[in-house]
N, C-alpha and C positions, 0 to 999 in steps of 0.2 A: 785841036784835040783836047786841050786842057779843059775848056769849059765842060766838055762832055763828062769829064771825071765827077764834077761837082754834081751834075744831074745824076749820074750814075749812083753815087754814094747816097744822095739825099732820097732818090727814088727807092733804093734798096732798104734804107732805114724805114721810109714810110710803108713800104710793102710788109715788112716785119711787124711794124705796129699794127697794121691792118690785120695781119694774120693773128696776132695776139688778141685782138678784140674779138675775132671769131672764136678762138679757143675759149676765151673767158665767157662770152655770152651764150656759146653752145651748151654749156654746162647748166645754164639757168632754164633751158627748155621753155622759153616764152615764145608766143606766138609772133610778137612784134620783131622784126629783124633788128634788133638793138645794136649789133655790131656795125651794121651799115649806117645807122643813124648816127652812132658816136663817131665813126670814121668821117662821115660827112661834116658833122658839127665841128669836130676837132680840126679837120683840115680847113675848113672855112675860118675858124678862129685864128689859126696859124696865119693863113694867107692873109687875112684882114690886118693883123698885127704887123707882119712882115711888110705889107704893103704901106702901112701907116709909118712905121718906123724906118724902113729900108728902102722900099720901092720908090718912094718919092724923093728920096735923099740922093743928090747928084754925086755926094763924096762916097757913098756906100759902094763897097766892091761889088762888081757884078756877080762875082763867085758866091756871095752870100745870097743874092736874089736867086741864082741857079740852084744852089743847094736847098734853100727853104722853100721857095715858091714852086719852081718848075719841078725839082727833084722830090722832096719830101711830100709836099702836098699832092703832087702828081702820083706818087706811089701809093699814098694814103687814100686818096680819092679824088677823081676828076670832077666830082661835083663842086668843088671849090672853084675851080676854073669856070664852069658853067655859071655858077652863082655871081662871080666877079663880072664876067663879060655881060651877063643879063643886067646886073646892077649898073653897069657903066653905060649900057643903052638907056635905062631908065633915068639915070642922072642926067644924061643929055637930052632927054625929052623925047627919045625914040621909042615911044610907048607901042606902036604897031609893030615895029621889028622886034623889041623885047617880047612882045606877046607871041609873035611868029616863032621866035627862037624856043620859047618855052613849049609851045605846042608842038613843034617839030621834034624837039628833042624827046618829049615824052611819047608822042604818038609813034614816031618812026621806030624808036627802041623798043616799046612795047609790042608794036606790030611785028617786028623781027623776032622777038621771043616767042609771040603767039604762033607765027608761022612755023618756026623751026622746032619749037617745043612738042607740037602735034606729031611731028615726024618721029621724034625720039621716044615717044611714049607707047 
């Protein structure tokens, strides 16, 4: 149960930061969804730095990884996980699987919104 605590705390903090971005950028009234963009970019930056300095270290406590990567980045944006997993596929040379991953994520998610948004309008 203890590892869940770190995911819970990190996820809550990431969600609050995501909400604050929404509040901040809603006031600017721009057409580009900047809150989502900033959440995605910040999450990817934190994920990459945490992976660089903590994730590859065998001496780093797993609680830090759970708090930062799984919790905070997951609460802020799951795009960081998508980006990391796709990057790892590309790094390994699995270009076809990486391409399929990108296409499936985009096409399936956009299709679901298109299907259900029509019903709600």
